[in-house]
N, C-alpha and C positions, 0 to 999 in steps of 0.2 A: 166392247167395253161394258162394265157393270152399270149400265144406265137403268133408270126406273123400270122400263119395260122388261129388261132382262131379269131384274130382281123379282119381278112379279111372276115370271115363268119359273124361276128357281124356287120361289115360294110354293107354287103349285106342285112342282116336282117333289119337293120335300114333304109336303102334306100328304100327297098321294102315296109316297113310300111309307110314311109313318102310319097312316090310317089303313091302307089296304094291304101292304106287303108284310109289315112287321106283325108278329104274333097272330098270323092267319086272320088279320082284320079285327081282332078282339079289342085293339086299342083305338078303333075308329071313334072320332069325336073328342079325344083327349086334347088338352090345351098345352101340353108340354112345350111344343115348338114355339107357340105364340109367346109364352112366358120367357123362354130362352132368348128369343129374338128381341123382345122388348128390353130385357135386362142387358143383353149384349150391346144393343145400340146405345143404351144409357151409359154403359161403362166405356164404350168406344169414344163417345163424346167427352167424357170426363178425363180419359187417359190419352186424348189426342191421337187416336188410332184411325185407321182407314175404315170408316163406317160401312161402306159398301162391301168390302172384303169380309168384315165381321158379320154383317147381315147374311151374306150368301153362305158363309161357313156355318152360321147358326141354323139356318133353314135346312141345311144338308148334313148336319153333324151326325145324325143317326142313319145315314144311308147304307152303312154296312150291317146294320142290325138284322135285316131279313135273312142275310146269308150266314149270320153267326160270326162275322169277322170284325165285330166292333172293337175288339181289343187288339187287333193286329194292325200295327202302324202301316206297314208296307201295302197290305191288301186294301186297307182303308183308302190310301192315296190312289191306288189304281182304280178302285171303284168310283170315287168321286171325280177323278180326271176323265173317266169314260162318260160319266153323266154330264159333265160340263162340255164335252167335245162338240155337241151340236150348236152351242152358243158362240157368238162372235166375241170371244175373249182372247186376250193376249196370253202368251205362255206365262208371263209373270203373274197375271191375275189367277190363272188356273192353278199354278203352283202355290200361290198365297192362300187360296181357298182350300186347296187340298191339305195344306199344313194345318189349317184350323180344324178340319174334320179328322185327320189322322191322329192328331195329338190330344183329342178332347177327352179320351178315357184315362189319361194319366199313365199309360204304359210307356210313353216316350215324352221327354220334356219338351214342351212347346218352344219353337225357335223364334217366334215373332210375337210382338205385343198383341197382334190380332188373334193369334192362336192361343195365347195366354188368356185372353178375354173369353173366347168361346169355351175353353177348358173350364174356367172358373164359373161361368154361368151354368154349365151343366153340373158342376160340383154343388153349386148352391141349390139346384133342384133336388140334389140328393143330401140335403141338410135338414136338420130339424125334424118336425113331425111329418112334413111333406116328404122328406127323404125316406123316412121309414115306410110310409105308404107306397111310394113309387118303387123302391127297391124290392119290397115284399111283392108287389104286383108283378114285377119283372121275373122274380125268382119263381113265383107260383105258376106263371104262364110259360116258364122255361122248363118245368118239370123238376125243379130243384128244391121245392117245398111240397110237403104232403098236407094239404088242407085237412083240418080236423085232427091232426096229429103233430102240431107244432111243439117242439121241445125247447128247453132252455138253450141247448146247443144251437138250434136254428136261430133263436133270437140273438144269441151272441154273434153268430156269423153276420147277421144283418147289421148289427151295431158296429162290428169291427170293420165291415166294408165301408160304412159311412165315415168312420174315423180315418181309415186309410185314404179315402178320397180327400177328406178335409186337410190332411197333412200335406197334400200336393198343391194346395191353392197357390197361385202364382203372383197375384196382385195384392197390394195392401188394401185396396177397396174391397176386393173379394173376401179377404180375411175379416174385415170389419163387419161386412154384411153377415157372414157366417156366424160370427160371434153374437150378433143380435138375434138371428132367427133360431139359433140352437138353444133348446131348453133341456137341462138335465132330466134324465128319465131312468128309472130303475129297470133292471133286466126283467123283473116280474111284470111290470107294467108294459114294457116293450113286448113281451111274449103274448100278453093279452091282446094288444093292438094288432100284432102280426098275425095272430090266429084269426081275428075278425077280418082283417084285410085279405088274407089268403083265401078264405072261403068265398068272399065276394068277388075277388079277382078272377078266379077260374070260371065264373059264370058270365064273364064278359062285361062286368061293370067297370067303367073307367075310373081312374084315380080321383077325378074331381067329384064324382058322385059318391065314391067311398068316403072321401074327406068330409062331406056333409053328413053322411050317416054316422061317422065316428065322433062327431063333436061331443055328444052326450057322455062319452067315455073319458073325456079329457078334463083337465083342470082348467080354471079360468085363463091362466096365462098361456097354457098350451093351445087353448081355443083361439086366443088373441093372435098368437104368433102364426098359427096355421092359416087363419083368415088373411093375415097380412101377406103370407107367402102366396096364397091363391090369387089375391087381387093386386099383389105387389105394392101395397100401400107403404111398405117399409122404405121404399125408395125416397120418400119425402125426408127421411132422416139423414140421407147421405148426399 
C-alpha cells in the first residue's frame, strides 16, 4: 500500500533519478519535483482526488527523462511500473501511478483525475517566466539550443511549446493558476531572456539560481510573478 514509509522511498527514488540520472547530473539540487509535489497535493485535496496516488506520480513523473522516453506514453508506463515493482503495492495502485507518469507530458490525454492533476502541475511549471527559464534550460542541455546564438526562431519555439502545453490543461483550477502566473512578454524580450538562460544552463547552473540572476532583467510584475512561482505563494489566492 502507498503508506507514508513507501511514499518516502518513492520520494528518494524520484529525487535520485532527477538529480543524478537526468542531464548527466547537471540538474542536481533543482527544486522542480518539490514544487510539483506540493502543488499536486494541494490540487488533489481541492479536487477530492487520491492524494497518495498523486504524490507518488508527482515524485516519479520525470522517471523516463534520463532515457529520453518522457514523451512516449507506453514506454513511460513500462519504466515506472518497473520502478514500482519492488514496493508492496497493489496492481491497481501501480497502474494508477503509472497513468499519472505516462500522461504528464500531454501526448496522451490523462484518464484519471489523479493523472490530470499531475499533468497540470507539470504544465504550471512550464508556465510564465519560470516556464521560459525551465524549458530553455532543458533545451540547452539537450543540445537543441546553441548558447550565444539564440535566434528569434529559437525564442518562438520556446514560447510556442509553452502555449501548446497550456492548451492541454485538464482542470479548471489549473487553468485559473495558469492565467494568474502567466504575464504577456514580447518575443524580443523572450529572446533576451532565453539567451541569458541558455548560457547559464549549459554551465550546470540550476533553474532556481538562474531565476535569481535574471530578476534584474524583468519588469516589476514579472519579478513578482516569478517569485510567487518559485515559493508558490500564489496558492494563497486559490
